[in-house]
VEXDO-317989 format. One record per residue: x, y, z of N, C-alpha, C in turn; residue number from 1. Coordinates in nm, 3 decimals, padded with zeros to 5 digits. Last residue first. Layout:
N
       nx       ny       nz      cax      cay      caz       cx       cy       cz    n
        X        Y        Z        X        Y        Z        X        Y        Z  NUM
...
REM end
This chain:
260
       nx       ny       nz      cax      cay      caz       cx       cy       cz    n
   15.668   03.163  -10.395   15.522   03.219  -10.378   15.519   03.350  -10.340  260
   15.913   03.148  -10.619   15.882   03.155  -10.468   15.733   03.222  -10.491  259
   15.947   02.869  -10.820   15.919   02.958  -10.826   15.892   03.015  -10.666  258
   16.206   02.614  -10.997   16.086   02.659  -10.880   16.041   02.813  -10.903  257
   16.346   02.380  -11.175   16.310   02.531  -11.163   16.197   02.548  -11.061  256
   16.592   02.151  -11.227   16.463   02.186  -11.158   16.479   02.345  -11.146  255
   16.744   01.866  -11.390   16.733   02.039  -11.358   16.619   02.062  -11.287  254
   16.906   01.580  -11.295   16.788   01.643  -11.337   16.791   01.786  -11.283  253
   17.204   01.441  -11.453   17.111   01.494  -11.353   16.997   01.559  -11.390  252
   17.493   01.226  -11.521   17.367   01.272  -11.577   17.307   01.327  -11.429  251
   17.808   01.346  -11.383   17.700   01.238  -11.422   17.591   01.320  -11.470  250
   18.083   01.515  -11.441   17.988   01.501  -11.402   17.902   01.403  -11.441  249
   18.353   01.510  -11.591   18.340   01.585  -11.453   18.221   01.550  -11.381  248
   18.307   01.391  -11.830   18.399   01.332  -11.752   18.372   01.403  -11.588  247
   18.111   01.577  -11.935   18.068   01.447  -11.900   18.179   01.374  -11.815  246
   18.291   01.815  -11.956   18.168   01.810  -11.868   18.148   01.681  -11.847  245
   18.476   01.713  -12.151   18.507   01.735  -12.042   18.411   01.755  -11.924  244
   18.308   01.642  -12.372   18.356   01.544  -12.308   18.418   01.594  -12.180  243
   18.002   01.880  -12.342   18.120   01.835  -12.397   18.178   01.713  -12.326  242
   17.625   01.781  -12.395   17.753   01.855  -12.305   17.889   01.791  -12.384  241
   17.354   01.875  -12.541   17.454   01.779  -12.549   17.600   01.842  -12.502  240
   17.076   01.952  -12.360   17.212   01.976  -12.434   17.290   01.866  -12.428  239
   16.841   01.863  -12.231   16.847   02.014  -12.284   16.973   02.031  -12.370  238
   16.811   01.590  -12.211   16.713   01.659  -12.298   16.744   01.783  -12.319  237
   17.038   01.562  -12.042   17.058   01.501  -12.172   16.951   01.548  -12.256  236
   16.920   01.640  -11.785   17.041   01.709  -11.859   17.046   01.675  -11.993  235
   16.578   01.615  -11.746   16.718   01.562  -11.731   16.817   01.644  -11.834  234
   16.388   01.855  -11.605   16.411   01.799  -11.723   16.560   01.727  -11.687  233
   16.101   02.076  -11.491   16.222   01.993  -11.466   16.248   01.923  -11.595  232
   15.943   02.378  -11.369   16.007   02.312  -11.478   16.098   02.205  -11.416  231
   15.810   02.463  -11.174   15.765   02.538  -11.282   15.824   02.455  -11.397  230
   15.668   02.441  -10.844   15.748   02.371  -10.941   15.701   02.421  -11.075  229
   15.658   02.692  -10.568   15.602   02.631  -10.708   15.683   02.563  -10.792  228
   15.779   02.675  -10.247   15.815   02.714  -10.385   15.710   02.618  -10.479  227
   15.733   02.631  -09.975   15.662   02.764  -10.042   15.724   02.812  -10.159  226
   15.787   02.375  -09.880   15.866   02.481  -09.845   15.825   02.621  -09.908  225
   15.630   02.177  -09.991   15.604   02.205  -09.820   15.682   02.317  -09.784  224
   15.672   02.185  -10.251   15.533   02.234  -10.214   15.547   02.250  -10.060  223
   15.935   02.086  -10.258   15.913   02.210  -10.287   15.776   02.269  -10.245  222
   15.900   01.829  -10.146   15.978   01.913  -10.070   15.945   02.075  -10.115  221
   15.732   01.699  -10.360   15.690   01.727  -10.218   15.730   01.828  -10.149  220
   15.902   01.716  -10.563   15.790   01.790  -10.559   15.732   01.809  -10.448  219
   16.109   01.526  -10.448   16.142   01.664  -10.490   16.025   01.744  -10.503  218
   15.965   01.288  -10.453   16.024   01.360  -10.326   16.027   01.496  -10.355  217
   15.918   01.233  -10.726   15.792   01.271  -10.650   15.849   01.353  -10.488  216
   16.162   01.181  -10.841   16.092   01.295  -10.876   15.973   01.351  -10.770  215
   16.377   01.072  -10.571   16.304   01.027  -10.708   16.203   01.171  -10.702  214
   16.706   01.145  -10.470   16.571   01.147  -10.467   16.492   01.072  -10.586  213
   17.015   01.056  -10.341   16.939   01.059  -10.469   16.786   01.021  -10.428  212
   17.254   01.223  -10.157   17.111   01.198  -10.153   17.075   01.183  -10.285  211
   17.594   01.198  -10.102   17.468   01.242  -10.187   17.348   01.164  -10.149  210
   17.934   01.255  -10.003   17.796   01.220  -09.953   17.691   01.279  -10.065  209
   18.258   01.160  -10.093   18.121   01.257  -10.135   17.996   01.170  -10.093  208
   18.610   01.160  -10.076   18.477   01.091  -10.022   18.348   01.224  -10.059  207
   18.777   01.224  -10.375   18.794   01.227  -10.223   18.641   01.142  -10.185  206
   18.878   01.260  -10.640   18.801   01.348  -10.571   18.770   01.347  -10.413  205
   19.087   01.078  -10.704   19.106   01.213  -10.763   19.007   01.345  -10.687  204
   18.838   00.815  -10.706   19.005   00.851  -10.701   19.022   01.021  -10.757  203
   18.595   00.845  -10.486   18.621   00.831  -10.624   18.784   00.883  -10.623  202
   18.372   00.699  -10.267   18.487   00.745  -10.266   18.516   00.740  -10.429  201
   18.037   00.757  -10.103   18.143   00.686  -10.177   18.284   00.761  -10.203  200
   17.731   00.705  -09.983   17.853   00.764  -09.937   17.965   00.697  -10.022  199
   17.396   00.796  -10.058   17.496   00.717  -10.097   17.628   00.783  -10.038  198
   17.042   00.768  -09.973   17.168   00.816  -09.966   17.268   00.745  -09.999  197
   16.797   00.627  -09.996   16.837   00.721  -10.104   16.977   00.788  -10.098  196
   16.716   00.638  -09.657   16.711   00.559  -09.797   16.723   00.654  -09.912  195
   16.942   00.821  -09.437   16.788   00.755  -09.492   16.800   00.697  -09.631  194
   17.192   00.822  -09.359   17.067   00.866  -09.264   16.931   00.822  -09.312  193
   17.453   00.588  -09.327   17.378   00.665  -09.408   17.235   00.700  -09.317  192
   17.604   00.415  -09.180   17.642   00.569  -09.188   17.543   00.659  -09.245  191
   17.563   00.157  -09.231   17.486   00.214  -09.106   17.537   00.370  -09.091  190
   17.431   00.051  -09.536   17.562   00.119  -09.474   17.510   00.171  -09.333  189
   17.176  -00.195  -09.474   17.264  -00.113  -09.547   17.357  -00.049  -09.468  188
   17.050  -00.406  -09.346   17.169  -00.419  -09.379   17.256  -00.329  -09.457  187
   16.767  -00.419  -09.270   16.898  -00.350  -09.162   17.019  -00.379  -09.228  186
   16.601  -00.503  -09.466   16.670  -00.619  -09.352   16.763  -00.556  -09.280  185
   16.519  -00.284  -09.570   16.414  -00.360  -09.519   16.484  -00.450  -09.401  184
   16.767  -00.200  -09.665   16.709  -00.122  -09.567   16.594  -00.197  -09.491  183
   16.818  -00.407  -09.874   16.897  -00.394  -09.767   16.852  -00.328  -09.665  182
   16.576  -00.358  -10.047   16.587  -00.463  -09.970   16.688  -00.471  -09.866  181
   16.675  -00.117  -10.136   16.555  -00.096  -10.057   16.548  -00.254  -09.974  180
   16.884  -00.212  -10.333   16.913  -00.116  -10.188   16.796  -00.100  -10.106  179
   16.739  -00.340  -10.496   16.822  -00.401  -10.422   16.835  -00.330  -10.285  178
   16.622  -00.076  -10.627   16.522  -00.205  -10.563   16.612  -00.299  -10.472  177
   16.827   00.051  -10.718   16.750   00.085  -10.575   16.656  -00.015  -10.520  176
   16.881  -00.126  -10.948   16.993  -00.080  -10.817   16.920  -00.034  -10.671  175
   16.679  -00.084  -11.080   16.692  -00.221  -11.052   16.798  -00.212  -10.903  174
   16.687   00.222  -11.138   16.577   00.133  -11.064   16.595   00.004  -11.008  173
   16.942   00.213  -11.302   16.910   00.272  -11.161   16.795   00.221  -11.083  172
   16.850   00.056  -11.501   16.955   00.009  -11.414   16.952   00.073  -11.272  171
   16.642   00.211  -11.633   16.621   00.101  -11.570   16.727   00.041  -11.486  170
   16.666   00.563  -11.506   16.695   00.468  -11.595   16.648   00.334  -11.529  169
   16.596   00.726  -11.291   16.603   00.783  -11.434   16.629   00.689  -11.545  168
   16.508   00.694  -11.046   16.426   00.643  -11.142   16.449   00.673  -11.276  167
   16.680   00.871  -10.898   16.716   00.725  -10.886   16.618   00.657  -10.949  166
   16.867   01.150  -11.005   16.725   01.086  -11.014   16.736   00.937  -10.981  165
   17.044   01.422  -10.877   17.036   01.294  -10.931   16.883   01.240  -10.929  164
   16.946   01.778  -10.903   16.948   01.662  -10.830   16.993   01.542  -10.933  163
   16.995   02.134  -10.899   16.983   01.999  -10.987   16.990   01.902  -10.866  162
   16.807   02.454  -10.948   16.868   02.349  -10.867   16.878   02.197  -10.960  161
   16.687   02.752  -10.928   16.731   02.664  -11.019   16.836   02.601  -10.940  160
   16.418   02.973  -10.851   16.508   02.905  -10.792   16.570   02.783  -10.882  159
   16.283   03.297  -10.913   16.318   03.163  -10.935   16.433   03.081  -10.884  158
   16.059   03.519  -10.721   16.211   03.465  -10.778   16.212   03.350  -10.811  157
   15.807   03.570  -10.631   15.830   03.542  -10.770   15.974   03.521  -10.833  156
   15.926   03.769  -10.363   15.807   03.680  -10.448   15.838   03.686  -10.586  155
   16.294   03.723  -10.317   16.169   03.811  -10.337   16.055   03.721  -10.403  154
   16.469   03.532  -10.063   16.410   03.553  -10.199   16.319   03.654  -10.206  153
   16.479   03.444  -09.821   16.579   03.579  -09.850   16.566   03.602  -09.987  152
   16.334   03.228  -09.775   16.316   03.360  -09.702   16.394   03.466  -09.759  151
   16.382   03.038  -09.952   16.269   03.108  -09.995   16.258   03.240  -09.896  150
   16.627   02.969  -09.840   16.638   03.025  -09.959   16.491   03.114  -09.998  149
   16.504   02.860  -09.620   16.601   02.967  -09.588   16.605   03.038  -09.716  148
   16.360   02.648  -09.732   16.280   02.768  -09.638   16.388   02.885  -09.631  147
   16.561   02.492  -09.827   16.462   02.557  -09.919   16.388   02.637  -09.849  146
   16.670   02.430  -09.580   16.766   02.499  -09.688   16.660   02.564  -09.781  145
   16.483   02.249  -09.458   16.537   02.384  -09.382   16.601   02.478  -09.507  144
   16.489   02.032  -09.630   16.378   02.139  -09.645   16.391   02.278  -09.579  143
   16.728   01.942  -09.566   16.725   02.013  -09.705   16.586   02.087  -09.692  142
   16.668   01.872  -09.314   16.761   01.985  -09.312   16.755   02.028  -09.448  141
   16.473   01.680  -09.364   16.428   01.799  -09.303   16.537   01.909  -09.308  140
   16.636   01.474  -09.513   16.534   01.557  -09.562   16.498   01.674  -09.499  139
   17.006   01.449  -09.450   16.857   01.458  -09.389   16.766   01.543  -09.476  138
   17.273   01.616  -09.549   17.218   01.479  -09.501   17.081   01.521  -09.415  137
   17.332   01.792  -09.856   17.277   01.818  -09.703   17.222   01.669  -09.645  136
   17.350   01.741  -10.112   17.484   01.687  -10.015   17.448   01.730  -09.909  135
   17.133   01.834  -10.248   17.135   01.694  -10.206   17.284   01.641  -10.123  134
   17.238   02.078  -10.303   17.129   02.063  -10.214   17.122   01.932  -10.156  133
   17.419   02.032  -10.520   17.458   02.098  -10.359   17.345   02.078  -10.254  132
   17.403   01.958  -10.771   17.357   01.878  -10.666   17.398   01.918  -10.502  131
   17.490   02.188  -10.922   17.577   02.047  -10.885   17.545   01.970  -10.798  130
   17.347   02.466  -10.749   17.401   02.380  -10.871   17.475   02.265  -10.817  129
   17.140   02.665  -10.675   17.190   02.566  -10.602   17.250   02.452  -10.700  128
   17.029   03.012  -10.683   17.080   02.880  -10.776   17.151   02.808  -10.638  127
   16.774   03.266  -10.724   16.879   03.179  -10.636   16.907   03.042  -10.715  126
   16.652   03.601  -10.718   16.666   03.481  -10.772   16.763   03.420  -10.718  125
   16.661   03.860  -10.613   16.579   03.834  -10.737   16.562   03.696  -10.789  124
   16.688   03.901  -10.259   16.723   03.848  -10.382   16.617   03.811  -10.495  123
   16.564   03.970  -10.019   16.694   04.069  -10.086   16.711   04.002  -10.231  122
   16.409   03.864  -09.833   16.351   03.914  -09.943   16.444   03.997  -10.010  121
   16.618   03.907  -09.549   16.486   03.877  -09.618   16.461   03.928  -09.740  120
   16.981   03.894  -09.589   16.882   03.944  -09.528   16.735   03.927  -09.591  119
   17.265   03.816  -09.542   17.184   03.748  -09.619   17.056   03.784  -09.553  118
   17.447   03.954  -09.378   17.445   03.994  -09.526   17.344   03.924  -09.602  117
   17.442   03.806  -09.147   17.362   03.953  -09.160   17.382   03.984  -09.285  116
   17.398   03.487  -09.108   17.474   03.583  -09.163   17.392   03.715  -09.203  115
   17.202   03.344  -08.976   17.324   03.393  -08.898   17.436   03.466  -08.951  114
   16.998   03.291  -09.150   16.973   03.397  -09.068   17.122   03.434  -08.987  113
   17.080   03.054  -09.295   17.140   03.181  -09.343   17.133   03.292  -09.242  112
   17.090   02.766  -09.235   17.096   02.871  -09.126   17.149   02.998  -09.195  111
   17.131   02.597  -09.448   17.049   02.572  -09.338   17.012   02.674  -09.224  110
   17.368   02.667  -09.564   17.246   02.688  -09.624   17.113   02.684  -09.538  109
   17.616   02.863  -09.407   17.560   02.743  -09.422   17.408   02.751  -09.456  108
   17.913   03.065  -09.551   17.755   03.048  -09.451   17.722   02.913  -09.490  107
   18.116   03.299  -09.640   18.105   03.178  -09.565   17.976   03.132  -09.476  106
   18.076   03.463  -09.933   18.070   03.462  -09.807   18.076   03.311  -09.750  105
   18.145   03.725  -10.193   18.164   03.573  -10.143   18.140   03.560  -09.987  104
   18.037   03.921  -10.416   18.036   03.884  -10.284   18.051   03.744  -10.242  103
   18.179   04.028  -10.734   18.100   03.937  -10.634   18.136   03.921  -10.489  102
   18.231   04.390  -10.731   18.250   04.268  -10.774   18.152   04.169  -10.703  101
   18.264   04.646  -10.620   18.153   04.638  -10.732   18.154   04.495  -10.782  100
   18.481   04.620  -10.468   18.344   04.672  -10.414   18.235   04.653  -10.509   99
   18.656   04.310  -10.565   18.634   04.460  -10.525   18.494   04.488  -10.495   98
   18.636   04.099  -10.856   18.636   04.132  -10.737   18.616   04.268  -10.706   97
   18.677   04.021  -11.120   18.530   03.996  -11.076   18.503   04.034  -10.922   96
   18.914   03.941  -11.242   18.885   04.079  -11.211   18.721   04.089  -11.178   95
   19.007   03.679  -11.229   18.899   03.726  -11.334   18.854   03.882  -11.330   94
   19.157   03.665  -10.996   19.222   03.646  -11.118   19.121   03.696  -11.230   93
   18.946   03.734  -10.812   19.062   03.830  -10.821   19.122   03.813  -10.963   92
   18.809   03.485  -10.845   18.723   03.628  -10.858   18.839   03.719  -10.895   91
   18.983   03.298  -10.781   18.948   03.300  -10.907   18.858   03.422  -10.956   90
   18.983   03.388  -10.475   19.106   03.384  -10.567   19.082   03.385  -10.713   89
   18.726   03.293  -10.405   18.776   03.441  -10.415   18.904   03.458  -10.495   88
   18.728   03.042  -10.440   18.646   03.110  -10.537   18.673   03.253  -10.526   87
   18.901   02.959  -10.238   18.935   02.936  -10.390   18.847   03.019  -10.485   86
   18.758   03.025  -10.016   18.904   03.094  -10.063   18.946   03.090  -10.180   85
   18.565   02.825  -10.051   18.533   02.987  -10.078   18.663   03.060  -10.075   84
   18.700   02.603  -10.001   18.636   02.631  -10.137   18.607   02.780  -10.157   83
   18.771   02.638  -09.732   18.867   02.638  -09.846   18.815   02.669  -09.990   82
   18.543   02.644  -09.606   18.591   02.775  -09.597   18.724   02.740  -09.711   81
   18.224   02.534  -09.681   18.361   02.487  -09.690   18.442   02.611  -09.694   80
   17.963   02.642  -09.738   18.008   02.620  -09.587   18.123   02.556  -09.574   79
   17.949   02.929  -09.946   17.945   02.792  -09.932   18.005   02.773  -09.800   78
   17.758   03.201  -10.163   17.824   03.117  -10.037   17.857   02.991  -10.043   77
   17.750   03.491  -10.329   17.731   03.349  -10.356   17.820   03.316  -10.200   76
   17.590   03.748  -10.525   17.632   03.682  -10.389   17.641   03.547  -10.390   75
   17.588   03.969  -10.767   17.604   03.837  -10.749   17.643   03.817  -10.592   74
   17.503   04.166  -11.018   17.489   04.186  -10.866   17.469   04.020  -10.796   73
   17.590   04.126  -11.281   17.675   04.207  -11.165   17.628   04.214  -11.028   72
   17.599   03.940  -11.533   17.527   03.944  -11.415   17.622   04.023  -11.321   71
   17.730   03.856  -11.766   17.689   03.969  -11.748   17.624   04.023  -11.641   70
   17.855   03.600  -11.794   17.729   03.628  -11.879   17.698   03.782  -11.878   69
   18.051   03.607  -11.612   18.084   03.638  -11.768   17.972   03.647  -11.834   68
   17.901   03.575  -11.394   17.965   03.709  -11.420   17.997   03.724  -11.558   67
   17.837   03.310  -11.424   17.731   03.422  -11.410   17.795   03.558  -11.463   66
   18.093   03.191  -11.395   18.009   03.186  -11.517   17.911   03.296  -11.530   65
   18.134   03.264  -11.133   18.223   03.307  -11.235   18.138   03.320  -11.372   64
   17.941   03.072  -11.038   17.917   03.213  -10.990   18.024   03.307  -11.104   63
   18.029   02.817  -11.111   17.885   02.869  -11.172   17.901   03.023  -11.166   62
   18.252   02.798  -10.994   18.252   02.781  -11.130   18.128   02.842  -11.195   61
   18.354   02.839  -10.714   18.315   02.962  -10.821   18.289   02.945  -10.961   60
   18.415   02.628  -10.533   18.538   02.703  -10.585   18.511   02.824  -10.662   59
   18.094   02.646  -10.390   18.214   02.577  -10.413   18.339   02.666  -10.469   58
   17.841   02.758  -10.348   17.907   02.791  -10.476   18.061   02.717  -10.498   57
   17.601   02.702  -10.215   17.687   02.605  -10.238   17.785   02.654  -10.347   56
   17.392   02.942  -10.377   17.399   02.854  -10.252   17.491   02.761  -10.312   55
   17.388   03.252  -10.543   17.426   03.138  -10.531   17.462   03.045  -10.409   54
   17.168   03.502  -10.571   17.219   03.421  -10.498   17.255   03.303  -10.512   53
   17.132   03.806  -10.762   17.115   03.677  -10.750   17.205   03.635  -10.629   52
   16.950   04.107  -10.829   17.054   04.050  -10.741   17.030   03.895  -10.708   51
   16.926   04.178  -11.191   16.866   04.124  -11.057   16.960   04.069  -10.948   50
   17.025   04.246  -11.410   17.076   04.362  -11.316   16.975   04.280  -11.194   49
   16.964   04.078  -11.616   17.102   04.093  -11.580   17.137   04.179  -11.444   48
   16.683   03.897  -11.634   16.750   04.014  -11.577   16.882   04.041  -11.535   47
   16.634   03.616  -11.706   16.645   03.713  -11.793   16.714   03.833  -11.763   46
   16.640   03.351  -11.570   16.698   03.455  -11.511   16.743   03.570  -11.612   45
   16.531   03.143  -11.755   16.491   03.168  -11.621   16.546   03.294  -11.540   44
   16.728   03.134  -11.994   16.577   03.135  -11.984   16.506   03.189  -11.885   43
   16.970   03.150  -11.873   16.946   03.248  -11.967   16.782   03.239  -12.010   42
   16.969   02.918  -11.730   17.011   03.040  -11.648   16.950   03.172  -11.778   41
   16.935   02.717  -11.915   16.823   02.749  -11.837   16.851   02.896  -11.749   40
   17.172   02.752  -12.063   17.019   02.752  -12.143   16.924   02.769  -12.047   39
   17.379   02.697  -11.879   17.371   02.841  -11.963   17.222   02.857  -12.015   38
   17.345   02.430  -11.814   17.315   02.540  -11.739   17.287   02.658  -11.785   37
   17.385   02.326  -12.077   17.251   02.298  -12.010   17.224   02.410  -11.889   36
   17.658   02.371  -12.102   17.560   02.428  -12.202   17.414   02.411  -12.147   35
   17.814   02.458  -11.770   17.786   02.365  -11.899   17.677   02.448  -11.981   34
   18.054   02.736  -11.723   17.920   02.687  -11.714   17.887   02.575  -11.801   33
   18.388   02.635  -11.654   18.272   02.726  -11.656   18.130   02.654  -11.664   32
   18.620   02.445  -11.649   18.494   02.414  -11.723   18.410   02.519  -11.758   31
   18.880   02.555  -11.539   18.881   02.497  -11.669   18.729   02.487  -11.736   30
   18.818   02.681  -11.300   18.920   02.719  -11.372   18.899   02.682  -11.534   29
   18.664   02.492  -11.181   18.611   02.626  -11.166   18.696   02.692  -11.283   28
   18.786   02.228  -11.196   18.666   02.257  -11.278   18.620   02.411  -11.267   27
   18.980   02.300  -10.997   19.035   02.273  -11.156   18.900   02.299  -11.225   26
   18.838   02.332  -10.788   18.907   02.447  -10.808   18.939   02.423  -10.976   25
   18.744   02.045  -10.731   18.660   02.167  -10.767   18.716   02.287  -10.843   24
   18.985   01.924  -10.697   18.909   01.899  -10.794   18.813   02.002  -10.817   23
   19.128   02.077  -10.452   19.189   02.069  -10.618   19.097   02.021  -10.739   22
   18.902   01.995  -10.293   18.960   02.128  -10.329   19.006   02.141  -10.453   21
   18.942   01.723  -10.266   18.814   01.790  -10.299   18.830   01.925  -10.370   20
   19.197   01.702  -10.174   19.150   01.640  -10.305   19.043   01.677  -10.372   19
   19.189   01.825  -09.935   19.277   01.861  -10.035   19.228   01.814  -10.170   18
   18.866   01.897  -09.774   18.975   01.788  -09.795   19.067   01.835  -09.914   17
   18.639   02.032  -09.746   18.768   02.103  -09.727   18.875   02.033  -09.752   16
   18.465   01.801  -09.832   18.482   01.945  -09.906   18.605   02.025  -09.888   15
   18.481   01.674  -09.563   18.501   01.601  -09.706   18.532   01.718  -09.816   14
   18.378   01.857  -09.373   18.514   01.811  -09.389   18.580   01.739  -09.509   13
   18.121   01.877  -09.466   18.209   02.004  -09.467   18.354   01.950  -09.471   12
   18.027   01.622  -09.434   18.039   01.666  -09.546   18.121   01.797  -09.553   11
   18.053   01.595  -09.127   18.126   01.490  -09.233   18.151   01.568  -09.367   10
   17.906   01.813  -09.061   18.026   01.816  -09.029   18.107   01.741  -09.116    9
   17.660   01.697  -09.123   17.709   01.824  -09.202   17.859   01.835  -09.181    8
   17.696   01.344  -09.096   17.636   01.469  -09.068   17.690   01.612  -09.142    7
   17.636   01.004  -09.096   17.679   01.082  -09.157   17.618   01.239  -09.119    6
   17.666   00.835  -08.786   17.577   00.887  -08.909   17.665   00.991  -08.964    5
   17.892   00.597  -08.674   17.832   00.730  -08.656   17.787   00.760  -08.803    4
   17.848   00.270  -08.590   17.882   00.355  -08.700   17.814   00.491  -08.671    3
   17.889   00.130  -08.250   17.787   00.151  -08.361   17.850   00.287  -08.460    2
   18.144  -00.140  -08.201   18.078  -00.006  -08.188   17.988   00.033  -08.287    1
REM end
């Protein structure tokens, strides 16, 4: 029987799994913003009064970090219902709920038009952190998400997001050369959608889908979806993170783009 390709339903089910919910909820409660995230947020989102949108908010780690920095017009969404529930609970605990608090929504980044509270040109900036964009299977669907964020942001609004980078080290490049040979021979994992995909399991985290692009791919995707590239750098170039952050996450590339 032919293996079924990974879909958005696969990813949603993985994020709603108890292991994943506990993992991301613990990070939201204990880690807060990384040093590198805070540096770029303060650099590219200087207006604390601007309405901001966080896509793929998970259990609220970044959203509550923004609240603690003084941002007050925050809307956040995720397509995993269990994680949104955890984010809302954390907001109540941190007294960031209520009419003047954070708005949490259940929504899909590739179909924001189905949520009436996410209207055109409402937001002065957007964030899609911890490689959330890269957990959307299929390049065209990732581009759809970028177009949707473009649609709901004002002209000039910044977009901050992260990816892995399959060209970041000699080891990564060697591993991906081997993977390219598997694809040429048709020996890749049949569940994967395209070259650059990984689907793996980690103890205490559960199953994770991730697309690892190279830099040229992201530059092309930004150009194709109405965003102007402004900045990118690896996390290690920005800050020395704490041991808990390093235990929670791998090296990644930060990106900042600007809505045309």
